[in-house]
DSSP file (Angstrom, degrees, kcal/mol; ACC not computed):
  #  RESIDUE AA STRUCTURE BP1 BP2  ACC     N-H-->O    O-->H-N    N-H-->O    O-->H-N    TCO  KAPPA ALPHA  PHI   PSI    X-CA   Y-CA   Z-CA
    1    1 A X              0   0    0      0, 0.0     9,-0.1     0, 0.0     0, 0.0   0.000 360.0 360.0 360.0  30.1   -5.1  -48.4  -26.9
    2    2 A X        +     0   0    0      4,-0.1     2,-0.1     5,-0.0     0, 0.0   0.452 360.0  96.3-109.5  -0.5   -8.1  -50.0  -28.5
    3    3 A X  S  > S-     0   0    0      1,-0.1     4,-2.3     4,-0.0     5,-0.2  -0.433  86.7-106.1 -84.9 167.8   -7.9  -53.6  -27.4
    4    4 A X  H  > S+     0   0    0      1,-0.2     4,-2.3     2,-0.2     5,-0.1   0.870 118.6  53.6 -60.5 -39.0   -9.8  -54.9  -24.4
    5    5 A X  H  > S+     0   0    0      2,-0.2     4,-2.2     1,-0.2    -1,-0.2   0.906 109.8  47.4 -64.1 -41.8   -6.7  -55.1  -22.1
    6    6 A X  H  > S+     0   0    0      2,-0.2     4,-2.5     1,-0.2    -1,-0.2   0.901 111.4  50.7 -66.6 -40.8   -5.9  -51.4  -22.8
    7    7 A X  H  X S+     0   0    0     -4,-2.3     4,-2.4     1,-0.2    -2,-0.2   0.893 109.4  51.9 -62.7 -38.3   -9.5  -50.4  -22.1
    8    8 A X  H  X S+     0   0    0     -4,-2.3     4,-2.3     2,-0.2    -2,-0.2   0.918 109.7  48.7 -63.8 -43.2   -9.3  -52.3  -18.9
    9    9 A X  H  X S+     0   0    0     -4,-2.2     4,-2.6     1,-0.2    -2,-0.2   0.916 111.8  49.1 -62.4 -43.3   -6.1  -50.5  -17.9
   10   10 A X  H  X S+     0   0    0     -4,-2.5     4,-2.8     1,-0.2    -1,-0.2   0.901 109.3  53.7 -62.1 -40.6   -7.6  -47.1  -18.7
   11   11 A X  H  X S+     0   0    0     -4,-2.4     4,-2.4     2,-0.2    -2,-0.2   0.929 110.8  44.6 -60.2 -47.2  -10.7  -48.0  -16.7
   12   12 A X  H  X S+     0   0    0     -4,-2.3     4,-2.5     2,-0.2     5,-0.2   0.931 114.8  48.2 -65.1 -45.1   -8.7  -48.9  -13.6
   13   13 A X  H  X S+     0   0    0     -4,-2.6     4,-2.3     1,-0.2    -2,-0.2   0.902 111.6  51.1 -61.7 -40.7   -6.5  -45.7  -14.0
   14   14 A X  H  X S+     0   0    0     -4,-2.8     4,-2.7    -5,-0.2    -1,-0.2   0.909 110.4  48.9 -61.8 -43.6   -9.7  -43.6  -14.5
   15   15 A X  H  X S+     0   0    0     -4,-2.4     4,-2.7     2,-0.2    -2,-0.2   0.898 110.7  49.5 -66.5 -40.3  -11.2  -45.1  -11.3
   16   16 A X  H  X S+     0   0    0     -4,-2.5     4,-2.6     2,-0.2    -1,-0.2   0.910 111.3  50.3 -63.4 -40.4   -8.1  -44.4   -9.3
   17   17 A X  H  X S+     0   0    0     -4,-2.3     4,-2.5     2,-0.2    -2,-0.2   0.939 111.0  48.7 -61.9 -46.6   -8.0  -40.9  -10.6
   18   18 A X  H  X S+     0   0    0     -4,-2.7     4,-2.7     1,-0.2     5,-0.2   0.934 112.3  48.3 -57.7 -47.0  -11.7  -40.4   -9.6
   19   19 A X  H  X S+     0   0    0     -4,-2.7     4,-2.5     1,-0.2    -1,-0.2   0.906 111.0  51.0 -62.3 -41.6  -11.1  -41.8   -6.2
   20   20 A X  H  X S+     0   0    0     -4,-2.6     4,-2.1     2,-0.2    -1,-0.2   0.905 111.0  48.3 -61.8 -41.8   -8.1  -39.6   -5.7
   21   21 A X  H  X S+     0   0    0     -4,-2.5     4,-2.6     2,-0.2    -2,-0.2   0.917 112.3  48.1 -65.7 -43.1  -10.1  -36.5   -6.7
   22   22 A X  H  X S+     0   0    0     -4,-2.7     4,-2.9     2,-0.2     5,-0.4   0.885 111.4  51.1 -65.2 -37.5  -13.0  -37.4   -4.4
   23   23 A X  H  X S+     0   0    0     -4,-2.5     4,-2.0    -5,-0.2    -1,-0.2   0.889 111.4  48.2 -64.3 -39.0  -10.5  -38.0   -1.6
   24   24 A X  H  < S+     0   0    0     -4,-2.1    -2,-0.2    -5,-0.2    -1,-0.2   0.917 115.9  43.6 -66.0 -44.1   -8.9  -34.6   -2.3
   25   25 A X  H  < S+     0   0    0     -4,-2.6    -2,-0.2     1,-0.2    -3,-0.2   0.938 128.8  25.0 -67.9 -48.5  -12.3  -32.8   -2.3
   26   26 A X  H  < S-     0   0    0     -4,-2.9    -3,-0.2    -5,-0.2    -2,-0.2   0.649 116.8 -99.3 -94.6 -16.8  -13.9  -34.5    0.7
   27   27 A X    ><  -     0   0    0     -4,-2.0     3,-2.0    -5,-0.4     7,-0.2   0.164  30.9 -95.6  99.7 137.2  -10.8  -35.5    2.7
   28   28 A X  T 3  S+     0   0    0      1,-0.3    -1,-0.1    -4,-0.1    -4,-0.1   0.752 122.9  51.1 -59.1 -27.3   -9.2  -38.9    2.7
   29   29 A X  T 3  S+     0   0    0      1,-0.2     2,-1.2    -6,-0.1    -1,-0.3   0.412  83.8  91.6 -92.8   2.7  -11.0  -39.9    5.9
   30   30 A X    <>  +     0   0    0     -3,-2.0     4,-2.4     1,-0.2     3,-0.3  -0.459  45.1 156.3 -93.8  62.0  -14.5  -39.0    4.7
   31   31 A X  H  >  +     0   0    0     -2,-1.2     4,-2.8     1,-0.2     5,-0.2   0.843  68.6  55.3 -62.2 -35.3  -15.3  -42.4    3.3
   32   32 A X  H  > S+     0   0    0     -3,-0.3     4,-2.2     2,-0.2    -1,-0.2   0.919 111.2  44.8 -63.5 -41.7  -19.1  -41.9    3.5
   33   33 A X  H  > S+     0   0    0     -3,-0.3     4,-2.6     2,-0.2    -2,-0.2   0.894 113.2  50.9 -67.7 -39.4  -18.9  -38.8    1.4
   34   34 A X  H  X S+     0   0    0     -4,-2.4     4,-2.7     2,-0.2    -2,-0.2   0.925 111.0  48.3 -64.1 -44.2  -16.5  -40.4   -1.0
   35   35 A X  H  X S+     0   0    0     -4,-2.8     4,-2.7     2,-0.2    -2,-0.2   0.913 112.1  49.3 -61.5 -42.8  -18.9  -43.4   -1.4
   36   36 A X  H  X S+     0   0    0     -4,-2.2     4,-2.4     2,-0.2    -2,-0.2   0.911 111.8  49.1 -63.2 -41.8  -21.8  -41.1   -1.9
   37   37 A X  H  X S+     0   0    0     -4,-2.6     4,-2.3     2,-0.2    -2,-0.2   0.911 111.7  48.3 -63.0 -43.3  -19.8  -39.1   -4.5
   38   38 A X  H  X S+     0   0    0     -4,-2.7     4,-2.6     2,-0.2    -2,-0.2   0.916 111.3  50.9 -62.6 -42.7  -18.9  -42.3   -6.3
   39   39 A X  H  X S+     0   0    0     -4,-2.7     4,-2.3     1,-0.2    -2,-0.2   0.904 109.9  49.5 -61.4 -42.2  -22.5  -43.5   -6.2
   40   40 A X  H  X S+     0   0    0     -4,-2.4     4,-2.5     2,-0.2    -1,-0.2   0.903 111.5  49.3 -64.2 -41.3  -23.6  -40.2   -7.7
   41   41 A X  H  X S+     0   0    0     -4,-2.3     4,-2.8     2,-0.2    -2,-0.2   0.909 110.4  50.5 -63.9 -41.4  -21.0  -40.4  -10.5
   42   42 A X  H  X S+     0   0    0     -4,-2.6     4,-2.2     2,-0.2    -2,-0.2   0.907 110.3  49.8 -64.4 -40.3  -22.1  -44.0  -11.2
   43   43 A X  H  X S+     0   0    0     -4,-2.3     4,-2.0     2,-0.2    -2,-0.2   0.938 113.3  45.6 -62.2 -47.3  -25.7  -42.9  -11.4
   44   44 A X  H  X S+     0   0    0     -4,-2.5     4,-1.8     1,-0.2    -2,-0.2   0.910 111.6  53.2 -61.0 -42.3  -24.9  -40.0  -13.8
   45   45 A X  H  < S+     0   0    0     -4,-2.8     4,-0.5     1,-0.2    -1,-0.2   0.893 110.8  47.0 -60.8 -40.7  -22.6  -42.3  -15.9
   46   46 A X  H  < S+     0   0    0     -4,-2.2    -1,-0.2     1,-0.2    -2,-0.2   0.881 124.5  28.6 -69.8 -39.2  -25.4  -44.9  -16.3
   47   47 A X  H >< S+     0   0    0     -4,-2.0     3,-0.5    -5,-0.2    -2,-0.2   0.410  92.0  93.5-108.3   2.1  -28.2  -42.4  -17.2
   48   48 A X  T 3< S-     0   0    0     -4,-1.8     2,-0.3     1,-0.3    -1,-0.1   0.962 113.3  -2.1 -59.6 -53.6  -26.3  -39.6  -18.9
   49   49 A X  T >  S-     0   0    0     -4,-0.5     3,-2.4    -5,-0.2     4,-0.3  -0.736  70.7-172.4-140.3  87.7  -26.7  -41.0  -22.4
   50   50 A X  G X  S+     0   0    0     -3,-0.5     3,-1.3     1,-0.3     4,-0.2   0.735  79.7  69.8 -57.8 -25.6  -28.6  -44.2  -22.1
   51   51 A X  G 3  S+     0   0    0      1,-0.3     3,-0.4     2,-0.1    -1,-0.3   0.738  99.0  50.9 -65.7 -20.7  -28.0  -45.0  -25.9
   52   52 A X  G X  S+     0   0    0     -3,-2.4     3,-2.4     1,-0.2    -1,-0.3   0.510  77.5 103.0 -90.6  -5.8  -24.3  -45.5  -25.1
   53   53 A X  T <  S+     0   0    0     -3,-1.3    -1,-0.2    -4,-0.3    -2,-0.1   0.727  81.8  47.7 -58.5 -25.1  -24.8  -47.9  -22.3
   54   54 A X  T 3  S+     0   0    0     -3,-0.4    -1,-0.3    -4,-0.2     2,-0.2   0.471  83.0 114.0 -95.1  -1.7  -23.9  -51.0  -24.4
   55   55 A X  S <> S-     0   0    0     -3,-2.4     4,-2.0     1,-0.1     5,-0.2  -0.480  71.5-129.1 -67.6 139.0  -20.7  -49.5  -25.9
   56   56 A X  H  > S+     0   0    0      1,-0.2     4,-2.4     2,-0.2     5,-0.2   0.914 106.6  47.6 -57.9 -48.2  -17.6  -51.4  -24.8
   57   57 A X  H  > S+     0   0    0      1,-0.2     4,-1.8     2,-0.2    -1,-0.2   0.853 109.4  55.1 -63.8 -33.2  -15.7  -48.3  -23.7
   58   58 A X  H  4 S+     0   0    0     -6,-0.2     4,-0.4     1,-0.2    -1,-0.2   0.902 111.0  44.2 -66.6 -41.3  -18.7  -47.0  -21.8
   59   59 A X  H >< S+     0   0    0     -4,-2.0     3,-0.7     1,-0.2    -2,-0.2   0.905 113.9  50.3 -68.1 -41.9  -19.0  -50.2  -19.8
   60   60 A X  H 3< S+     0   0    0     -4,-2.4    -2,-0.2     1,-0.2    -1,-0.2   0.810 113.0  43.8 -70.6 -29.9  -15.3  -50.4  -19.1
   61   61 A X  T 3< S+     0   0    0     -4,-1.8    -1,-0.2    -5,-0.2    -2,-0.2   0.386  80.3 121.7-100.3   4.5  -14.8  -46.8  -17.9
   62   62 A X  S <  S-     0   0    0     -3,-0.7   -20,-0.1    -4,-0.4   -47,-0.1  -0.355  79.0 -86.5 -66.7 149.3  -17.8  -46.5  -15.6
   63   63 A X        -     0   0    0    -22,-0.1     2,-0.7   -25,-0.1    -1,-0.1  -0.296  41.2-140.7 -56.2 135.2  -17.0  -45.6  -12.0
   64   64 A X    >   -     0   0    0    -53,-0.1     3,-1.6     1,-0.1     4,-0.3  -0.880  10.3-163.4-106.4 107.6  -16.4  -48.8  -10.0
   65   65 A X  G >  S+     0   0    0     -2,-0.7     3,-1.3     1,-0.3     4,-0.3   0.725  81.6  76.0 -63.5 -22.3  -17.8  -48.7   -6.5
   66   66 A X  G >  S+     0   0    0      1,-0.3     3,-1.2     2,-0.2    -1,-0.3   0.757  82.7  69.3 -62.2 -22.7  -15.6  -51.6   -5.3
   67   67 A X  G X  S+     0   0    0     -3,-1.6     3,-1.2     1,-0.2    -1,-0.3   0.829  88.8  62.0 -64.5 -31.2  -12.7  -49.2   -5.1
   68   68 A X  G <  S+     0   0    0     -3,-1.3    -1,-0.2    -4,-0.3    -2,-0.2   0.558  89.4  70.2 -76.9  -5.1  -14.1  -47.3   -2.2
   69   69 A X  G <  S+     0   0    0     -3,-1.2     2,-0.5    -4,-0.3    -1,-0.3   0.289  82.1  83.7 -94.4  11.8  -14.0  -50.4    0.1
   70   70 A X    X   -     0   0    0     -3,-1.2     3,-1.0     1,-0.1     6,-0.1  -0.953  55.5-166.4-118.7 116.9  -10.2  -50.5    0.3
   71   71 A X  T 3  S+     0   0    0     -2,-0.5     3,-0.3     1,-0.3    -1,-0.1   0.724  91.8  57.0 -71.5 -19.1   -8.5  -48.3    2.9
   72   72 A X  T 3>  +     0   0    0      1,-0.2     4,-2.1     2,-0.1     3,-0.5  -0.070  66.4 130.0-100.4  33.3   -5.2  -49.0    1.2
   73   73 A X  H <>  +     0   0    0     -3,-1.0     4,-2.6     1,-0.2    -1,-0.2   0.825  67.8  57.7 -59.2 -33.4   -6.3  -47.7   -2.2
   74   74 A X  H  > S+     0   0    0     -3,-0.3     4,-2.4     2,-0.2    -1,-0.2   0.909 107.9  46.3 -65.9 -39.9   -3.3  -45.5   -2.6
   75   75 A X  H  > S+     0   0    0     -3,-0.5     4,-2.4     2,-0.2    -2,-0.2   0.898 112.1  51.7 -66.6 -39.3   -0.9  -48.5   -2.2
   76   76 A X  H  X S+     0   0    0     -4,-2.1     4,-2.5     2,-0.2    -2,-0.2   0.908 110.1  49.4 -61.7 -41.9   -3.1  -50.4   -4.7
   77   77 A X  H  X S+     0   0    0     -4,-2.6     4,-3.1     2,-0.2    -2,-0.2   0.931 110.7  49.3 -63.5 -45.9   -2.9  -47.5   -7.1
   78   78 A X  H  X S+     0   0    0     -4,-2.4     4,-2.1     1,-0.2    -2,-0.2   0.906 112.6  47.8 -61.7 -41.4    0.9  -47.3   -6.8
   79   79 A X  H  X S+     0   0    0     -4,-2.4     4,-2.3     2,-0.2    -1,-0.2   0.905 113.2  48.0 -66.1 -40.4    1.2  -51.0   -7.4
   80   80 A X  H  X S+     0   0    0     -4,-2.5     4,-2.6     2,-0.2    -2,-0.2   0.912 109.0  53.4 -66.9 -41.4   -1.1  -50.8  -10.4
   81   81 A X  H  X S+     0   0    0     -4,-3.1     4,-2.1     1,-0.2    -1,-0.2   0.918 110.2  48.6 -56.8 -43.1    0.9  -47.8  -11.8
   82   82 A X  H  X S+     0   0    0     -4,-2.1     4,-1.8     2,-0.2    -2,-0.2   0.920 108.9  53.1 -63.8 -42.9    4.0  -49.9  -11.5
   83   83 A X  H  < S+     0   0    0     -4,-2.3     4,-0.4     1,-0.2     3,-0.3   0.923 111.3  46.2 -56.7 -45.5    2.3  -52.9  -13.2
   84   84 A X  H  < S+     0   0    0     -4,-2.6    -1,-0.2     1,-0.2     4,-0.2   0.880 124.2  33.0 -65.4 -38.3    1.3  -50.6  -16.1
   85   85 A X  H  X S+     0   0    0     -4,-2.1     4,-2.7    -5,-0.2     3,-0.3   0.465  88.9 100.1 -98.1  -3.4    4.8  -49.1  -16.4
   86   86 A X  H  X S+     0   0    0     -4,-1.8     4,-2.9    -3,-0.3     5,-0.3   0.868  80.2  51.6 -59.9 -42.8    7.0  -52.0  -15.4
   87   87 A X  H  > S+     0   0    0     -4,-0.4     4,-2.1     1,-0.2    -1,-0.2   0.918 114.4  44.2 -59.9 -42.3    8.1  -53.1  -18.9
   88   88 A X  H  > S+     0   0    0     -3,-0.3     4,-2.7    -4,-0.2     5,-0.2   0.937 114.6  48.5 -67.4 -46.9    9.1  -49.6  -19.8
   89   89 A X  H  X S+     0   0    0     -4,-2.7     4,-2.6     1,-0.2    -2,-0.2   0.918 113.1  47.2 -60.7 -44.5   10.9  -49.0  -16.4
   90   90 A X  H  X S+     0   0    0     -4,-2.9     4,-1.9    -5,-0.2    -1,-0.2   0.915 112.5  49.9 -65.2 -42.3   12.8  -52.3  -16.6
   91   91 A X  H  X S+     0   0    0     -4,-2.1     4,-1.5    -5,-0.3     5,-0.2   0.918 113.4  45.6 -61.1 -43.9   13.8  -51.6  -20.2
   92   92 A X  H  X S+     0   0    0     -4,-2.7     4,-2.0     1,-0.2    -2,-0.2   0.884 110.2  54.2 -67.4 -38.2   15.1  -48.2  -19.4
   93   93 A X  H  < S+     0   0    0     -4,-2.6     4,-0.4     1,-0.2    -1,-0.2   0.861 111.8  45.7 -63.4 -34.9   16.9  -49.5  -16.3
   94   94 A X  H  < S+     0   0    0     -4,-1.9    -1,-0.2    -5,-0.2    -2,-0.2   0.786 125.0  28.2 -77.5 -27.9   18.7  -52.0  -18.4
   95   95 A X  H  < S+     0   0    0     -4,-1.5    -2,-0.2    -5,-0.2    -3,-0.2   0.887 130.5  13.0-106.5 -46.7   19.6  -49.6  -21.3
   96   96 A X  S  < S+     0   0    0     -4,-2.0     3,-0.2    -5,-0.2     2,-0.2  -0.303  81.1 116.9-132.3  52.1   20.1  -46.0  -20.3
   97   97 A X    >   +     0   0    0     -4,-0.4     3,-1.6     1,-0.2     6,-0.1  -0.370  17.4 145.9-120.1  55.3   20.2  -45.8  -16.5
   98   98 A X  T 3  S+     0   0    0      1,-0.3    -1,-0.2    -2,-0.2    -5,-0.0   0.833  81.5  44.4 -59.7 -33.3   23.7  -44.4  -15.7
   99   99 A X  T 3  S-     0   0    0     -3,-0.2    -1,-0.3     0, 0.0    -2,-0.1   0.353 109.7-122.7 -92.9   5.6   22.4  -42.5  -12.7
  100  100 A X    <>  +     0   0    0     -3,-1.6     4,-2.4    -7,-0.1     5,-0.2   0.719  66.2 140.8  60.8  23.4   20.3  -45.5  -11.5
  101  101 A X  H  > S+     0   0    0      2,-0.2     4,-1.6     1,-0.2     5,-0.1   0.929  73.0  39.6 -61.2 -47.2   17.1  -43.3  -11.7
  102  102 A X  H  > S+     0   0    0      2,-0.2     4,-2.2     1,-0.2    -1,-0.2   0.868 113.0  55.1 -74.2 -36.3   14.9  -46.1  -13.1
  103  103 A X  H  > S+     0   0    0      1,-0.2     4,-2.8     2,-0.2    -1,-0.2   0.915 107.5  50.9 -60.3 -42.1   16.5  -48.8  -10.9
  104  104 A X  H  X S+     0   0    0     -4,-2.4     4,-2.1     2,-0.2    -1,-0.2   0.888 107.8  52.6 -63.3 -39.1   15.6  -46.6   -7.9
  105  105 A X  H  X S+     0   0    0     -4,-1.6     4,-0.6     2,-0.2    -1,-0.2   0.899 111.8  46.2 -63.0 -39.8   12.0  -46.3   -9.0
  106  106 A X  H >< S+     0   0    0     -4,-2.2     3,-1.2     1,-0.2     4,-0.3   0.927 111.2  51.9 -66.8 -44.9   11.8  -50.1   -9.3
  107  107 A X  H >< S+     0   0    0     -4,-2.8     3,-1.7     1,-0.3     4,-0.4   0.842  99.7  64.2 -60.7 -35.2   13.4  -50.6   -5.9
  108  108 A X  H >< S+     0   0    0     -4,-2.1     3,-0.6     1,-0.3     4,-0.3   0.764  95.2  60.7 -60.3 -24.9   10.9  -48.2   -4.3
  109  109 A X  T XX S+     0   0    0     -3,-1.2     4,-1.8    -4,-0.6     3,-0.6   0.585  79.2  87.9 -80.5 -10.0    8.1  -50.6   -5.2
  110  110 A X  H <> S+     0   0    0     -3,-1.7     4,-2.3    -4,-0.3    -1,-0.2   0.887  84.4  54.3 -56.9 -41.5    9.7  -53.4   -3.1
  111  111 A X  H <> S+     0   0    0     -3,-0.6     4,-2.4    -4,-0.4    -1,-0.3   0.838 105.1  54.7 -64.9 -31.5    7.8  -52.2    0.0
  112  112 A X  H <> S+     0   0    0     -3,-0.6     4,-2.6    -4,-0.3     5,-0.3   0.924 108.1  48.3 -66.1 -43.8    4.5  -52.4   -1.9
  113  113 A X  H  X S+     0   0    0     -4,-1.8     4,-2.3     1,-0.2    -2,-0.2   0.913 112.2  49.2 -61.8 -41.8    5.2  -56.1   -2.8
  114  114 A X  H  X S+     0   0    0     -4,-2.3     4,-1.9     2,-0.2    -2,-0.2   0.911 111.0  50.3 -63.8 -42.1    6.1  -56.8    0.8
  115  115 A X  H  X S+     0   0    0     -4,-2.4     4,-2.5     1,-0.2    -2,-0.2   0.949 115.1  41.5 -60.2 -50.6    2.9  -55.1    2.0
  116  116 A X  H  X S+     0   0    0     -4,-2.6     4,-2.5     2,-0.2    -1,-0.2   0.799 109.4  58.6 -73.2 -27.8    0.6  -57.0   -0.4
  117  117 A X  H  X S+     0   0    0     -4,-2.3     4,-0.8    -5,-0.3    -1,-0.2   0.925 111.8  42.3 -62.6 -42.3    2.5  -60.3    0.2
  118  118 A X  H  < S+     0   0    0     -4,-1.9     3,-0.4    -5,-0.2    -2,-0.2   0.925 117.0  47.0 -68.1 -45.4    1.6  -59.9    3.9
  119  119 A X  H  < S+     0   0    0     -4,-2.5    -2,-0.2     1,-0.2    -1,-0.2   0.843 117.8  41.2 -65.4 -35.6   -2.0  -58.8    3.2
  120  120 A X  H  < S+     0   0    0     -4,-2.5    -1,-0.2    -5,-0.2    -2,-0.2   0.488  88.9 106.4 -97.4  -3.7   -2.7  -61.5    0.7
  121  121 A X  S  < S-     0   0    0     -4,-0.8     3,-0.1    -3,-0.4     2,-0.0  -0.508  77.6-108.8 -75.3 143.4   -1.1  -64.4    2.4
  122  122 A X        -     0   0    0     -2,-0.2    -1,-0.1     1,-0.1    -2,-0.1  -0.381  44.8 -90.9 -67.5 151.3   -3.4  -67.0    4.0
  123  123 A X              0   0    0      1,-0.1    -1,-0.1    -2,-0.0     0, 0.0  -0.293 360.0 360.0 -62.2 147.2   -3.4  -67.0    7.8
  124  124 A X              0   0    0     -3,-0.1    -1,-0.1     0, 0.0    -2,-0.1   0.431 360.0 360.0 -95.6 360.0   -0.9  -69.3    9.4
């Protein structure tokens, strides 16, 4: 987990976790409070130990304010979780899935793809 791609994945997962915790604390519909909380965390992250600010891991894991501007963040998180785990799930589904447990997990993600296909398609 020490290459740039792995650090990037950890950063995104960390930010989704932070957002989930702030949503739990303030309530999912309290976007102003969540944004303020994220802003406070980012400020603390930047000035907590200024000597670390140029370390690669420090830059990659800082709270990302762009996350709070998406009302569908939970769907984004689920899709990202699937992206991170897809190779493992597909491998398990092909090799040891007598009860179709892993296949069902993969199938559950179909609605996410349909949602984002609709959201990301250019207007007709």
